[in-house]
C-alpha positions as a printed Julia matrix, in Angstrom:
466×3 Matrix{Float64}:
 188.88  118.83  141.77
 188.79  117.21  145.21
 186.4   114.33  145.72
 186.59  113.06  149.29
 184.26  111.8   152.0
 182.73  114.53  154.15
 182.58  113.91  157.87
 180.01  115.52  160.12
 179.91  115.41  163.9
 177.75  112.63  165.38
 178.81  112.78  169.01
 180.44  115.16  171.48
 183.79  113.79  172.71
 185.92  115.36  175.41
 189.56  116.27  175.0
 190.38  113.27  177.21
 188.71  111.03  174.61
 191.1   112.25  171.89
 194.14  110.65  173.5
 196.49  113.61  173.31
 199.9   113.3   175.01
 199.8   113.89  178.75
 201.84  117.17  178.73
 199.43  118.67  176.18
 196.37  117.33  178.03
 197.65  119.0   181.21
 197.78  122.4   179.49
 194.22  121.99  178.18
 192.96  120.95  181.64
 194.68  123.95  183.27
 193.01  126.24  180.76
 189.64  124.69  181.54
 189.2   123.18  178.07
 186.99  120.11  178.36
 184.97  119.76  175.17
 186.51  120.36  171.71
 184.71  122.52  169.2
 183.07  120.68  166.27
 186.0   121.27  163.9
 188.42  120.09  166.55
 186.39  116.99  167.34
 186.3   116.07  163.64
 189.78  117.01  162.55
 192.04  115.99  165.45
 191.39  112.21  165.21
 191.95  112.31  161.45
 195.23  114.21  161.79
 196.39  111.83  164.51
 195.57  108.95  162.18
 197.93  110.43  159.57
 195.22  111.4   157.08
 195.38  114.43  154.82
 192.56  116.74  155.91
 190.53  119.36  154.04
 188.73  121.31  156.76
 186.06  123.95  156.31
 184.43  125.79  159.15
 183.2   129.23  160.09
 185.72  131.66  161.49
 186.11  131.71  165.24
 185.44  127.98  165.66
 188.9   126.87  166.81
 190.6   125.81  163.59
 194.06  126.64  164.96
 193.8   124.11  167.81
 192.39  121.58  165.34
 195.81  121.3   163.69
 198.16  122.63  166.42
 197.22  120.06  169.05
 197.72  116.92  166.93
 200.94  118.33  165.42
 202.36  118.95  168.87
 201.27  115.45  169.93
 202.91  113.76  166.96
 206.18  115.7   167.2
 206.4   115.09  170.92
 205.69  111.35  170.58
 208.24  111.02  167.79
 210.94  112.96  169.65
 213.81  114.83  168.04
 215.04  113.35  164.79
 218.32  113.78  163.02
 219.91  116.27  165.42
 221.56  119.05  163.4
 220.36  119.83  159.92
 222.58  120.37  156.94
 225.13  123.11  156.34
 224.27  126.45  157.89
 220.96  125.17  159.3
 220.2   124.12  162.8
 217.56  121.46  163.36
 215.37  121.72  160.26
 211.63  122.3   160.87
 209.37  119.3   160.82
 206.04  121.11  160.61
 205.26  124.13  158.46
 202.13  126.3   158.78
 201.46  128.78  155.99
 199.01  131.64  156.58
 198.14  134.86  154.79
 198.93  137.69  157.22
 201.46  138.79  159.8
 198.89  139.03  162.54
 197.61  135.53  161.93
 201.2   134.17  161.9
 201.8   135.7   165.32
 198.54  134.29  166.7
 199.23  130.78  165.39
 202.77  130.96  166.82
 201.37  132.04  170.19
 198.97  129.12  170.13
 201.77  126.61  169.51
 203.77  128.16  172.36
 200.77  128.06  174.71
 199.59  124.54  173.89
 203.15  123.19  173.79
 204.54  124.83  176.92
 205.1   121.41  178.54
 206.83  119.75  175.59
 210.45  120.29  174.52
 209.75  121.68  171.05
 210.89  124.92  169.46
 208.71  127.2   167.34
 209.33  130.24  165.17
 207.27  132.64  163.09
 208.59  134.38  159.98
 206.72  137.19  158.27
 207.43  140.45  156.42
 207.34  144.0   157.61
 210.09  143.54  160.16
 213.84  142.83  160.11
 214.61  139.2   159.38
 217.57  139.15  161.82
 215.73  137.4   164.7
 213.91  135.1   162.33
 217.19  134.08  160.7
 218.73  133.49  164.14
 215.84  131.21  165.15
 216.22  129.16  161.98
 219.93  128.75  162.52
 219.36  127.7   166.14
 216.96  125.0   165.06
 213.19  124.64  165.34
 210.46  122.02  165.11
 207.45  124.12  164.0
 207.68  127.0   161.54
 204.77  129.4   161.02
 205.21  131.62  157.98
 203.64  133.95  155.49
 204.43  132.84  151.92
 206.26  136.0   150.88
 208.8   136.08  153.7
 209.3   132.3   153.54
 210.17  132.48  149.85
 212.54  135.38  150.54
 214.36  133.31  153.19
 214.45  130.26  150.95
 215.92  132.27  148.07
 218.64  133.46  150.46
 219.4   129.87  151.43
 218.3   130.4   155.03
 215.54  127.81  155.42
 215.52  124.09  154.75
 212.11  122.49  154.05
 213.45  119.06  153.26
 212.44  117.61  156.64
 208.84  118.8   156.69
 206.54  116.01  157.89
 203.32  117.99  157.96
 202.33  121.05  155.89
 199.39  123.2   156.94
 197.68  125.76  154.71
 195.58  127.88  157.05
 193.06  130.37  155.68
 193.88  129.02  152.25
 191.07  130.96  150.6
 192.54  134.23  151.83
 195.97  133.27  150.48
 194.38  132.65  147.1
 192.67  136.05  147.28
 196.03  137.7   148.01
 197.69  136.08  144.99
 199.86  133.58  146.85
 198.93  130.56  144.71
 202.34  130.42  142.89
 204.23  130.68  146.2
 202.05  128.04  147.86
 202.74  125.59  145.04
 206.47  126.34  145.04
 206.7   125.91  148.81
 204.78  122.62  148.67
 207.18  121.41  145.99
 210.12  122.11  148.33
 208.68  119.71  150.95
 208.86  115.9   150.82
 206.2   114.11  148.74
 205.49  111.81  151.7
 204.36  114.68  153.94
 200.96  114.94  155.56
 199.01  117.94  154.29
 196.23  119.83  156.06
 194.21  122.56  154.35
 191.82  124.74  156.32
 189.47  127.34  154.88
 186.35  129.2   155.87
 184.85  128.46  152.45
 184.9   125.56  150.0
 184.83  127.43  146.71
 185.85  125.79  143.41
 189.37  127.3   143.48
 189.88  126.01  147.02
 188.68  122.54  146.08
 191.02  122.6   143.08
 193.95  123.59  145.29
 193.09  120.84  147.76
 192.84  118.34  144.95
 196.32  119.25  143.71
 198.1   119.11  147.09
 196.23  116.57  149.24
 196.34  112.8   148.87
 193.19  110.8   149.58
 191.99  113.46  152.01
 189.02  113.41  154.34
 186.82  116.51  154.22
 185.71  117.71  157.66
 183.0   120.36  157.5
 181.08  121.99  160.33
 179.06  124.63  158.49
 177.77  125.2   154.96
 179.91  127.3   152.71
 179.55  131.08  153.09
 177.27  131.08  156.12
 177.56  133.45  159.04
 177.4   132.48  162.67
 173.93  132.22  164.16
 174.75  134.37  167.19
 175.38  137.5   165.09
 172.54  139.99  164.67
 172.97  141.44  161.23
 171.71  144.87  160.26
 172.16  147.19  157.31
 171.53  150.81  156.39
 171.16  152.42  153.0
 173.2   155.58  153.35
 174.81  158.2   151.1
 178.62  158.18  151.12
 178.84  161.65  152.7
 176.63  160.58  155.66
 178.57  157.42  156.62
 180.77  158.92  159.33
 177.87  160.73  161.0
 175.82  157.5   160.87
 178.73  155.56  162.4
 178.84  157.98  165.32
 175.06  157.74  165.76
 175.05  153.96  165.74
 177.98  153.72  168.18
 176.42  156.21  170.59
 173.09  154.39  170.45
 174.76  151.01  171.07
 176.78  152.43  173.98
 173.69  153.89  175.59
 172.15  150.41  175.56
 175.13  149.14  177.54
 175.86  146.25  175.18
 178.85  147.59  173.25
 182.37  146.33  173.8
 185.11  146.52  171.23
 184.15  147.72  167.76
 185.89  146.68  164.56
 185.24  148.89  161.52
 186.13  147.76  158.0
 186.98  150.07  155.13
 187.75  149.26  151.52
 191.04  151.1   151.22
 194.11  151.91  153.33
 193.7   155.66  152.8
 190.04  155.34  153.68
 190.97  153.72  157.01
 193.39  156.54  157.89
 190.88  159.15  156.83
 188.14  157.63  158.96
 190.41  157.53  162.03
 191.05  161.28  161.61
 187.35  162.0   161.15
 186.45  160.02  164.28
 189.12  161.87  166.28
 187.46  165.18  165.34
 184.24  163.76  166.81
 185.96  162.78  170.0
 186.26  159.04  169.23
 189.71  157.59  169.7
 190.51  154.9   167.14
 193.53  153.25  165.5
 193.99  151.96  161.97
 195.56  148.74  160.8
 196.34  148.0   157.13
 199.08  146.91  154.77
 200.84  150.26  154.61
 201.45  150.24  158.36
 204.76  148.88  159.65
 204.56  145.67  161.63
 205.42  147.55  164.81
 202.62  150.03  164.19
 200.16  147.21  163.51
 201.23  145.4   166.66
 200.81  148.55  168.76
 197.36  149.18  167.33
 196.27  145.59  168.05
 197.7   145.64  171.56
 195.88  148.9   172.34
 192.64  147.41  170.93
 193.01  144.31  173.12
 193.61  146.36  176.26
 190.68  148.76  175.79
 187.35  146.99  176.53
 185.55  149.65  174.45
 188.25  150.19  171.83
 187.65  151.05  168.18
 189.88  149.61  165.46
 189.57  150.58  161.77
 190.92  147.97  159.38
 191.09  146.91  155.8
 190.52  143.26  154.88
 194.13  142.48  155.77
 192.73  142.18  159.3
 189.54  140.24  158.5
 191.28  136.96  159.28
 194.22  138.17  161.28
 192.37  139.42  164.35
 191.43  136.99  167.06
 190.42  139.34  169.85
 187.83  138.48  172.49
 185.1   140.97  173.35
 184.44  142.34  169.84
 180.7   142.98  170.12
 180.27  145.04  166.95
 181.62  144.74  163.43
 180.79  147.63  161.11
 181.19  147.3   157.35
 181.75  151.0   156.75
 182.46  150.09  153.14
 180.62  147.2   151.52
 182.57  143.94  151.26
 183.44  142.89  147.76
 181.77  139.47  147.99
 180.0   137.01  150.26
 183.19  135.35  151.44
 184.68  138.67  152.61
 181.41  139.45  154.37
 181.57  136.14  156.22
 185.17  136.7   157.3
 184.5   140.19  158.52
 181.37  139.19  160.45
 183.3   136.29  161.91
 185.4   138.66  164.01
 182.49  138.93  166.44
 180.47  136.26  168.26
 183.57  134.2   168.9
 183.93  131.44  171.48
 180.19  131.25  172.17
 179.57  134.96  172.54
 177.0   136.99  170.61
 177.56  140.04  168.44
 176.19  142.6   166.0
 177.25  143.16  162.4
 176.25  146.41  160.74
 176.68  147.16  157.03
 176.57  150.58  155.41
 175.2   150.19  151.91
 175.2   153.02  149.39
 172.08  153.29  147.23
 173.81  151.82  144.17
 175.03  148.83  146.23
 171.65  147.54  147.4
 171.57  144.71  144.86
 175.13  143.73  145.81
 174.08  143.41  149.45
 171.02  141.39  148.43
 173.31  139.01  146.59
 175.51  138.63  149.69
 172.41  138.05  151.83
 171.22  135.34  149.42
 174.63  133.65  149.21
 175.27  133.59  152.95
 171.68  132.62  153.82
 171.8   135.43  156.34
 168.87  137.41  157.69
 169.9   141.07  157.41
 167.49  143.39  159.23
 166.94  147.09  158.59
 169.07  149.27  160.89
 167.17  150.79  163.76
 169.06  154.05  164.41
 169.91  157.2   162.46
 166.7   157.49  160.41
 167.51  161.12  159.58
 170.8   160.01  157.96
 169.86  156.75  156.35
 167.05  154.38  155.58
 166.82  150.8   156.73
 167.86  148.2   154.22
 165.04  146.3   152.53
 165.95  143.37  150.29
 164.84  144.01  146.7
 162.39  141.58  145.19
 164.8   140.26  142.57
 168.41  139.27  143.12
 171.0   140.98  140.93
 171.66  139.45  137.56
 173.94  140.5   134.68
 172.05  142.65  132.19
 172.08  141.55  128.57
 170.65  142.97  125.37
 172.2   146.45  125.46
 174.9   147.68  123.18
 177.38  148.7   125.89
 179.33  146.59  128.28
 181.73  148.44  130.57
 181.74  148.64  134.3
 178.35  149.91  135.47
 177.29  150.41  131.91
 180.11  152.74  130.85
 182.09  152.61  127.61
 179.32  151.69  125.19
 180.44  149.68  122.17
 179.0   148.97  118.79
 178.6   151.54  116.02
 175.66  153.23  117.59
 175.42  151.59  121.0
 172.15  150.72  122.58
 171.38  151.08  126.24
 174.33  150.43  128.5
 174.61  146.75  129.36
 176.67  144.6   131.68
 176.65  144.45  135.45
 179.78  144.92  137.48
 182.24  144.22  134.72
 180.08  141.83  132.66
 180.27  142.71  129.02
 176.78  143.03  127.62
 175.91  141.44  124.3
 175.1   143.78  121.47
 171.38  144.46  121.2
 169.4   144.8   118.05
 169.73  148.58  118.13
 173.31  148.42  119.38
 175.12  148.03  116.14
 175.71  144.29  115.58
 178.88  143.92  117.64
 179.0   142.41  121.08
 179.24  144.63  124.12
 182.48  146.22  125.25
 184.95  144.74  127.58
 184.09  144.38  131.26
 185.17  146.86  133.83
 188.37  146.82  135.74
 188.93  143.7   137.72
 190.02  143.76  141.28
 193.81  143.57  141.51
 195.16  140.22  142.51
 198.65  141.54  143.03
 200.59  139.5   145.53
 201.5   141.19  148.8
 204.62  140.09  150.58
 202.87  139.8   153.93
C-alpha cells in the first residue's frame, strides 16, 4: 500500500513561474493560458524534479497537461538520444502514456501535438479497433512519445513491433478505469518491459485501495498530489434525480430535454446507458420522437465512434448516447447536461459520468433516472460522493422526485437465503431472503442451520482490447 506525503496547493503560480522551456511557454501564451489548474500547479514541479507522482483529482481539471507539459520539457531539454533504435525499430520511444480507451488515447495524443508544436519531437498513438498499419509505420519511423491502450500495445509487443527498453517516463492515466476494465495484468507486464530506473506517474480520479496498491507496487518514493477528496463531484454541477419506472424513462428524457431547452440553458447532452444494446435502442427511440442522436460504445468500430464524436462536437445542441466506455474518453466543451438514463454501478462511475460536464470553469446539470428498486443504491452514491442530489423538477406525471431515504443501504443478515436480491434461498427450509446485491445472507434461526447461499452474479471484469 502506498504511503507518501500528500501535497495541497498553498499558492497560485503562473505558467511562467514553472520554468517550462521557451518553445512550450510560447504555445501556452498563444493559447491564453496564464494560470495552471490546481493539479497542474502541484504536479508539474514534482515531475520536473524527477519525482514519481501519484496524482488524484476530479475529472476535467487538466490532468493531461499536468504530465504532458513537463514530459515535453524534459525530452526537449535532453534532446535526441541514441539515434536509431535496435533492429527493425526506428528511434525507440522515451515516454509512454497508458490509458483505458481509444478516445482518450486520441485526446492525449492531440494534447502532446498541440503543446509540443514548437519542439522537434515525434508522437504516436496506438489503440485497437483500427488497422495497425499506420501505427506500425510510425513506430518504425521513430517516435519520442507513445500513447497507447494496453491491449493494442501488448499486441504490438508480441509481434515484436515496439521496443520499450528506452522508456524514461511511464504514465498511467485514468488508472482506476484501467483496473475496472481488467487491464491490471497488462499494466504490470508493460511496466516490467520498461527500465527499472524510469520515472513513473500515476493519475486517477479516485484513490481507492486497489489504486493505492497499484501505485505502491509501481512507484518509488512518490509524492501524492491531491486536489479534491476521493469520489466527490464538481461543485458547479447541479445534481437532480427522478424515481421513474423503466417503461417511462424515454418519455421522461424527452420531457426533461424539452423543458431544459425551453429555458435556453441547454447545450450538448450526454446520456449514459448501462449496455451497448440499450444505447442503440435508445437512439432509435429518440429518433422516433424527432430527436437526432448518435451512440458510442465498445461494439462500434473506431471509425464509427470517431464520426459520432465529431458530429457531437460540431453540433452545439447535440445528443450523444454512450456506455461507460465514454465516461472518461470524452473531453468535449459545451456539455451542459449529463443524463444517467441507467443508474451507474457505483460512486466512482457516477463521479466520472458527472465529470463530463462543468469542465474548464463552466457549470452543468447532472440528472439521474432511478428505478424504484434502486433508490437505496442512489442514496449510497449520494453519501459516498458527498453530493447534494435534488428532486427533479419536471415530468411529475411520469416520475416522482428523488428523496433520500432515512437510512443508507446495508447488507441484510439473519435470513436463510442469500442470492442476488434475495433469490436462491438456501438452507433446508430457508427463512426470509437475505443478502443485498450479491451479499450472501447468514442462515437465520428459522433458515435451517446453514449459511446463506452464494452471492449474486458479479459484474464481469473481462478485459477489453481497447
